[in-house]
C-alpha positions in Angstrom: 168.5 210.4 154.2 169.5 208.8 150.8 169.6 205.3 152.1 166.1 205.6 153.6 165.1 206.5 149.9 166.0 203.2 148.7 163.6 200.8 150.4 160.7 203.1 149.9 161.5 203.3 145.9 161.8 199.9 146.3 158.5 199.3 147.8 156.7 201.5 145.2 158.5 199.8 142.6 157.0 196.2 143.8 153.6 197.6 144.3 153.5 198.9 140.9 154.4 195.5 139.4 151.4 193.6 141.3 148.7 193.0 138.8 145.4 194.4 139.4 142.0 193.0 139.6 141.2 194.3 136.1 144.2 195.5 134.1 142.8 195.9 130.8 142.6 194.4 127.4 143.8 194.8 124.0 141.1 197.0 122.5 142.0 195.3 119.1 139.5 192.9 119.7 136.8 195.1 121.7 134.9 198.3 120.1 133.0 200.4 122.2 131.0 203.0 120.8 127.8 205.1 120.3 126.5 205.3 116.9 123.4 206.9 115.5 121.6 205.2 112.8 118.4 206.4 111.2 118.0 209.1 113.9 118.4 206.8 116.7 121.2 206.2 119.2 122.8 203.1 120.0 125.4 201.9 122.2 127.4 199.0 121.0 130.1 196.9 122.4 131.6 194.8 119.1 134.0 191.5 120.6 135.6 189.8 117.8 136.5 186.1 118.2 139.7 186.5 116.0 142.4 184.8 117.8 140.4 183.3 120.6 141.4 186.1 123.0 137.8 187.0 123.5 136.0 184.4 125.5 132.7 184.2 127.5 131.7 182.5 131.1 128.0 182.0 132.4 127.2 181.6 136.0 123.7 180.2 135.9 122.8 179.0 139.7 124.2 178.6 143.2 127.9 176.7 143.3 127.6 173.3 145.1 129.0 174.6 148.4 125.6 177.0 148.5 127.6 180.4 147.1 125.6 182.8 145.1 126.4 184.1 141.7 127.6 186.9 143.0 130.2 185.3 145.2 131.1 183.0 142.7 132.0 185.4 140.3 133.9 187.8 142.6 136.2 184.5 143.4 136.5 183.9 139.6 137.3 187.3 138.2 140.4 187.2 140.2 143.6 187.7 137.7 141.1 187.9 134.8 140.6 191.1 132.5 137.0 191.5 132.4 135.3 193.1 129.4 131.6 193.4 130.6 129.1 191.4 132.6 125.5 191.3 132.1 122.2 189.5 133.6 121.1 187.1 130.8 119.1 184.3 131.9 115.3 183.8 133.5 114.9 183.4 137.0 111.6 182.7 139.2 110.7 184.6 142.1 112.5 182.2 144.1 116.1 183.1 142.1 115.9 179.5 140.5 116.6 179.4 137.1 113.9 178.9 134.6 114.3 176.6 131.7 117.0 173.7 131.0 120.0 175.0 133.0 123.5 173.2 133.2 126.2 174.9 135.1 129.9 174.1 134.0 128.4 170.6 133.4 126.0 170.4 136.4 122.6 170.0 135.5 120.5 172.6 137.6 117.2 172.5 135.9 116.1 169.6 133.4 112.4 171.1 132.7 112.4 172.3 129.2 110.4 175.4 129.3 108.4 176.8 126.0 111.3 179.1 125.0 112.7 178.7 121.6 116.4 179.5 122.3 118.9 177.2 123.5 122.5 178.8 124.5 125.6 176.9 125.2 128.7 178.2 126.6 131.5 176.0 126.0 134.3 175.7 128.5 136.6 177.4 125.6 134.7 180.4 125.9 132.7 180.1 122.7 128.9 181.0 122.6 126.3 179.3 119.9 122.5 179.0 119.9 119.8 176.4 118.5 116.1 177.0 117.9 114.7 173.9 119.5 111.9 174.2 117.1 113.9 173.4 114.7 115.2 170.3 116.5 118.6 170.4 114.8 120.9 171.2 117.6 124.4 170.3 116.5 126.6 168.8 118.9 130.2 167.7 118.0 130.8 164.2 117.5 127.2 163.3 117.9 124.9 165.0 115.2 121.7 166.7 115.4 119.3 166.1 118.4 115.8 167.0 118.9 115.7 167.4 122.8 112.4 169.0 122.6 110.4 165.9 121.5 112.7 163.0 121.8 113.6 161.7 125.5 116.6 160.2 124.4 118.1 162.6 122.8 117.6 164.8 125.7 119.3 162.5 127.7 122.0 161.9 125.3 122.9 165.9 125.2 122.3 166.1 129.3 125.3 163.4 129.3 127.1 165.2 126.9 127.1 168.6 128.5 128.3 167.1 131.7 131.1 165.4 130.1 132.4 168.7 128.4 131.6 170.7 131.5 129.1 172.9 129.1 126.9 175.7 130.8 123.5 176.2 128.9 120.4 177.8 129.7 117.1 178.7 127.9 115.8 181.8 126.9 113.7 183.6 124.1 115.1 183.9 120.6 114.7 186.6 118.7 116.7 186.2 115.6 117.9 182.8 114.2 119.8 182.8 111.1 119.6 186.7 110.2 115.6 186.3 110.4 113.5 187.8 112.7 111.2 185.4 114.5 107.5 186.0 114.5 106.6 185.2 118.3 108.2 188.2 119.9 104.8 189.3 122.0 105.7 192.0 124.2 103.9 195.6 124.1 105.7 197.2 127.1 107.5 200.2 126.0 110.9 200.6 127.3 115.0 200.6 126.7 116.0 197.3 125.0 119.1 195.6 125.0 120.3 192.3 123.2 123.7 189.8 122.4 123.8 189.0 118.9 126.6 186.7 117.8 127.0 186.4 114.0 129.9 187.2 111.2 131.7 189.8 109.7 133.4 188.1 106.7 135.3 185.2 108.0 135.2 186.5 111.5 132.6 185.5 114.1 131.4 188.5 116.2 129.6 189.0 119.5 127.4 192.3 119.7 126.0 193.9 122.9 123.7 196.6 121.6 121.6 199.0 123.9 119.0 201.0 122.5 118.1 203.8 124.6 115.0 204.5 122.3 111.9 203.7 124.0 110.3 200.7 122.2 108.4 197.6 122.2 110.4 194.5 122.3 109.6 193.1 118.5 110.2 197.1 117.5 113.4 196.9 119.5 114.6 193.5 117.9 113.6 194.5 114.4 115.7 197.8 114.6 118.6 196.2 116.1 118.8 193.3 113.4 118.4 196.4 110.7 121.3 198.1 112.4 123.5 195.4 112.8 122.9 194.4 109.2 123.4 197.7 107.8 126.0 199.6 109.7 128.5 196.6 110.1 127.1 194.4 107.7 126.9 191.6 110.0 125.2 188.5 109.4 123.3 187.9 112.9 123.2 183.9 113.3 121.3 184.5 116.9 120.0 187.3 118.8 118.6 187.2 122.6 117.5 189.5 125.3 119.4 191.3 127.6 116.3 192.4 129.9 117.2 195.7 131.1 114.4 195.7 133.3 113.8 194.0 136.3 117.7 192.0 136.2 119.1 195.3 134.9 122.9 194.4 136.1 125.1 195.6 133.4 129.0 196.8 133.9 131.4 197.6 131.0 135.3 198.1 131.5 137.4 200.0 128.8 140.9 198.8 127.9 142.7 199.9 130.7 140.4 198.5 133.1 138.2 201.6 134.2 134.5 201.2 134.2 132.6 202.9 131.3 129.3 204.5 131.3 128.5 203.5 127.6 126.6 200.8 128.6 125.3 200.7 132.3 123.0 198.8 134.5 121.1 200.5 137.3 121.7 197.5 139.8 124.5 196.4 141.4 126.2 192.7 141.1 125.2 191.6 144.3 121.8 191.5 142.5 122.5 189.4 139.7 120.9 185.6 140.0 122.9 184.8 136.6 125.6 186.6 135.1 126.9 186.1 131.4 130.7 187.4 131.4 132.8 188.7 128.5 136.7 188.6 129.7 139.9 188.6 127.6 142.8 186.0 127.9 
């Protein structure tokens, strides 16, 4: 009987050594909490870019082989420690990205729409944004580009993005350089969700804030900016919308790789037309 136990025990030891699909991450770089500020609840995920462990990846369109975004994500996530994933960009009724979209260096849509925000997700996992109205998109080694008003600058940018496998999408910009922008006009009242990137002292921090309070878009953005400024002392470089309406895909995982209910969408990942993913490496 003892001889039979040895192979069985060895089997379970070997199985336990196989890495899980989402084994977890170091909680020193991720803070998940529900906070009350001025009598309003906020569900928050703070991610610090300190030591470059937290990285972002954006899936903006079908792959070259026709694979939809959920399939691309499922293939890519194997062996990676996922923190959260969310819909982020705008799509038309046919599932085509709206606005300038570049996916890992592949130009998907060259058309600039009337959205102020241009988001760049670098291959290294960093995320930056610019206000296209300012015409000061700064590209390392190139300088400032005005891609909204200069054809030459736009072509220069497309070439740079392709060569550097950058990922780019357009969206509404609500906060830029810690200032609420004036052209936020949406009277619908509902739950709000935002992505803010800014500084806490010398650290770059990404914050996903879910506000359950039913508000207009402008009021929700204003309240969230004030919350980040006062609760954490965060200087917000930019803030964009993560619409919890028609594209309410959001999944959050704790440090052990278990799904968290602190922020949770209402739609399965199969519904996603695009995905912004944060992961630990």
